[in-house]
LUMRO-797873 format. One record per residue (C-alpha): y, x, z. Coordinates in steps of 0.25 Angstrom, whole numbers, padded with zeros to 4 digits, always signed. Layout:
BEGIN
YXZ;...
//
This chain:
BEGIN
+0762+0715+1070;+0753+0724+1080;+0763+0722+1091;+0764+0706+1088;+0748+0704+1087;+0747+0714+1100;+0757+0703+1110;+0748+0691+1101;+0736+0696+1107;+0741+0701+1120;+0747+0685+1122;+0735+0679+1118;+0728+0688+1128;+0736+0684+1139;+0734+0669+1136;+0720+0670+1136;+0721+0677+1147;+0730+0666+1154;+0721+0657+1149;+0709+0661+1155;+0717+0664+1169;+0722+0650+1169;+0705+0644+1169;+0697+0646+1181;+0684+0654+1181;+0669+0650+1172;+0659+0642+1181;+0648+0648+1185;+0634+0643+1180;+0629+0632+1187;+0613+0628+1184;+0609+0615+1179;+0600+0608+1185;+0590+0600+1176;+0587+0588+1183;+0582+0579+1171;+0576+0582+1159;+0590+0587+1150;+0598+0582+1162;+0606+0595+1170;+0617+0597+1181;+0624+0607+1187;+0624+0603+1200;+0636+0610+1207;+0639+0619+1220;+0642+0607+1230;+0654+0607+1236;+0669+0606+1234;+0676+0613+1222;+0679+0626+1229;+0682+0641+1222;+0667+0644+1224;+0661+0633+1217;+0675+0632+1206;+0675+0618+1208;+0662+0615+1201;+0653+0607+1211;+0648+0594+1203;+0635+0592+1195;+0637+0592+1181;+0627+0588+1174;+0623+0585+1158;+0610+0582+1150;+0606+0586+1139;+0598+0575+1128;+0592+0579+1112;+0609+0577+1106;+0617+0581+1117;+0622+0582+1132;+0630+0576+1141;+0638+0580+1154;+0642+0575+1166;+0651+0580+1176;+0653+0592+1171;+0664+0597+1183;+0675+0601+1188;+0681+0610+1178;+0680+0618+1163;+0673+0628+1171;+0664+0619+1175;+0663+0610+1160;+0662+0624+1155;+0650+0628+1165;+0644+0614+1162;+0644+0619+1149;+0636+0631+1149;+0625+0625+1158;+0623+0613+1144;+0623+0625+1136;+0609+0629+1143;+0603+0620+1142;+0606+0615+1126;+0616+0617+1115;+0617+0600+1113;+0632+0597+1114;+0639+0590+1124;+0638+0575+1122;+0644+0567+1133;+0653+0571+1146;+0651+0562+1161;+0659+0563+1172;+0658+0554+1182;+0669+0554+1191;+0683+0558+1191;+0680+0569+1203;+0685+0583+1194;+0673+0593+1199;+0664+0584+1190;+0673+0579+1178;+0683+0591+1174;+0672+0601+1167;+0674+0586+1156;+0685+0600+1149;+0674+0612+1145;+0664+0600+1140;+0677+0592+1132;+0681+0608+1127;+0667+0612+1121;+0664+0598+1115;+0679+0592+1112;+0674+0580+1109;+0663+0577+1120;+0664+0563+1126;+0666+0564+1141;+0664+0549+1149;+0670+0544+1163;+0674+0534+1169;+0687+0525+1166;+0691+0528+1181;+0689+0544+1179;+0700+0542+1168;+0708+0535+1175;+0707+0544+1187;+0710+0556+1178;+0720+0548+1171;+0727+0549+1184;+0726+0564+1189;+0716+0564+1197;+0708+0573+1185;+0721+0584+1188;+0719+0581+1203;+0705+0589+1201;+0710+0599+1192;+0720+0604+1202;+0710+0603+1215;+0699+0609+1210;+0710+0622+1203;+0715+0621+1219;+0699+0618+1226;+0694+0631+1215;+0706+0641+1216;+0707+0638+1201;+0694+0639+1198;+0694+0628+1190;+0708+0631+1180;+0707+0627+1166;+0701+0614+1167;+0707+0601+1164;+0706+0586+1164;+0697+0582+1153;+0693+0567+1155;+0681+0560+1151;+0686+0553+1137;+0676+0540+1137;+0674+0530+1150;+0661+0524+1157;+0660+0515+1165;+0651+0507+1170;+0638+0501+1165;+0641+0510+1155;+0630+0516+1146;+0632+0528+1135;+0624+0535+1125;+0626+0550+1127;+0616+0560+1117;+0607+0550+1117;+0605+0547+1132;+0611+0535+1140;+0618+0536+1151;+0625+0524+1161;+0636+0521+1169;+0637+0518+1184;+0650+0516+1190;+0655+0509+1204;+0672+0507+1203;+0670+0516+1219;+0659+0525+1220;+0663+0541+1223;+0675+0538+1215;+0681+0528+1208;+0676+0535+1196;+0663+0538+1195;+0651+0534+1185;+0636+0536+1189;+0629+0542+1175;+0614+0536+1173;+0607+0541+1162;+0594+0532+1165;+0585+0541+1153;+0584+0552+1165;+0585+0544+1175;+0597+0550+1180;+0610+0547+1187;+0623+0553+1188;+0630+0549+1202;+0644+0560+1200;+0649+0559+1213;+0644+0546+1218;+0632+0554+1224;+0632+0570+1231;+0620+0578+1234;+0625+0587+1249;+0637+0584+1247;+0649+0573+1247;+0661+0569+1240;+0675+0564+1241;+0676+0547+1241;+0691+0547+1239;+0690+0539+1227;+0676+0531+1232;+0669+0520+1240;+0658+0525+1246;+0654+0510+1245;+0654+0510+1232;+0649+0526+1230;+0637+0519+1237;+0634+0508+1227;+0639+0519+1215;+0624+0524+1222;+0618+0513+1222;+0621+0509+1209;+0616+0524+1203;+0603+0521+1211;+0602+0510+1206;+0597+0516+1190;+0585+0522+1197;+0589+0535+1192;+0578+0548+1196;+0590+0558+1198;+0604+0557+1201;+0615+0568+1199;+0624+0568+1212;+0640+0572+1209;+0637+0583+1219;+0622+0589+1223;+0610+0591+1218;+0604+0580+1208;+0592+0571+1215;+0584+0558+1217;+0589+0546+1221;+0592+0553+1234;+0605+0558+1227;+0612+0544+1227;+0604+0540+1239;+0609+0551+1249;+0624+0550+1246;+0622+0535+1247;+0619+0537+1260;+0629+0546+1264;+0640+0537+1260;+0634+0525+1266;+0629+0531+1278;+0645+0536+1280;+0652+0523+1275;+0641+0514+1283;+0645+0522+1296;+0659+0522+1294;+0658+0507+1290;+0651+0505+1305;+0661+0514+1313;+0670+0508+1307;+0667+0495+1313;+0666+0504+1326;+0679+0505+1324;+0681+0518+1325;+0692+0527+1315;+0685+0536+1306;+0689+0548+1311;+0682+0542+1323;+0668+0539+1316;+0668+0552+1308;+0655+0558+1319;+0649+0545+1318;+0648+0545+1303;+0645+0560+1303;+0633+0558+1312;+0631+0547+1300;+0631+0556+1290;+0623+0570+1295;+0612+0570+1285;+0624+0575+1276;+0632+0584+1285;+0626+0594+1277;+0632+0591+1265;+0645+0600+1258;+0657+0592+1263;+0651+0583+1275;+0661+0587+1283;+0673+0590+1274;+0668+0574+1269;+0662+0567+1278;+0676+0563+1287;+0684+0559+1272;+0672+0550+1268;+0672+0544+1282;+0686+0542+1282;+0683+0534+1267;+0673+0526+1271;+0681+0520+1284;+0693+0517+1273;+0681+0509+1263;+0675+0504+1274;+0688+0501+1281;+0695+0493+1269;+0681+0485+1267;+0684+0479+1281;+0697+0471+1278;
//
C-alpha cells in the first residue's frame, strides 16, 4: 500500500512538472497608468513580439466603476492576461464584468484565457468579423506566430474567442457605464472596433492608431484607416488610447492619420508619374521623414508603400 501511494505521488509530481514545463514563464508586472478617473492603461513596450518582451507589446486597459471592472484588450497570452489581473487587484477587489476585444490580431486578445479562467461567466465582446476570422483559423495562426517569435514564452495559451458580438453604433451599459462601438469595414484590418466611453470623454482606438510605432495592414486599407480615425475624432473625446504607444489627446489620432495620409497621397502622386513602388520608395520615405525615428519604420515603410501602391492602383481601374 505504501509503495502504491509513493508511486501515485511520483506520478502526480511528474504530471505537475510536465504541465509546468509546457507553460511559458510568468510575465513581469507592468504598471497601470491612470489616464483619467477610473481608467487605467498598461502601456506595453514598443516593437514586435520577441523573446525579450515575451510577446507583450499592446496597451491593455481597464475601467473601474462602482460596481465592477471592464477590461479592453488583455494582451497576447495567458501570461499577459494574468498580469493584467494582478494590476487590477492592486487597484480594486471589484469583480470583472466584461471584456472588450478591439480586433483580430492576437497580441490584443489571447489574454482572454486568463480572464475567463478567473471569471468563468464573464461576457467577452468582439466584432462578428473577428469571430469569423477566428473560426477560419487566424487565432491558431497567432498562437503559432507568438510561440515562434518568443521562443515559446507564450506556451500554455489557448484560443478563447469573444462569446458575444457588437457592431457599429451598438451601445452597451456595463457596470453602470455606457460604451459605444464604432466600426468601418476596412480600417487597420476588417475587424476593428473602436470603443467610445462618453462619460470619460475617451476613445479606445485599437490599432487604427499607434504612437511611435507602426503595424501591418494585411487586411486593411489606408483609405479606410484614415476614415476610421476621422470617425473617432467626431466624438470630440479628450483622451485617445492607441493600440500601441502612449495615451494622449487629439494628437494621437491626428499624428497617425497624417502618416497614413502623407504615405497614400505621395504614393498616388508618384504612381501618376509612372513610377513603380520600388522606384518611388526614396521619395515617399523623404516625405515621411518626420516618422523616421518611429519603431520599425525602416522595416515596414517598404511594405506600406507596396500596399498603398496596390490600393491606389486598384482604384484607378
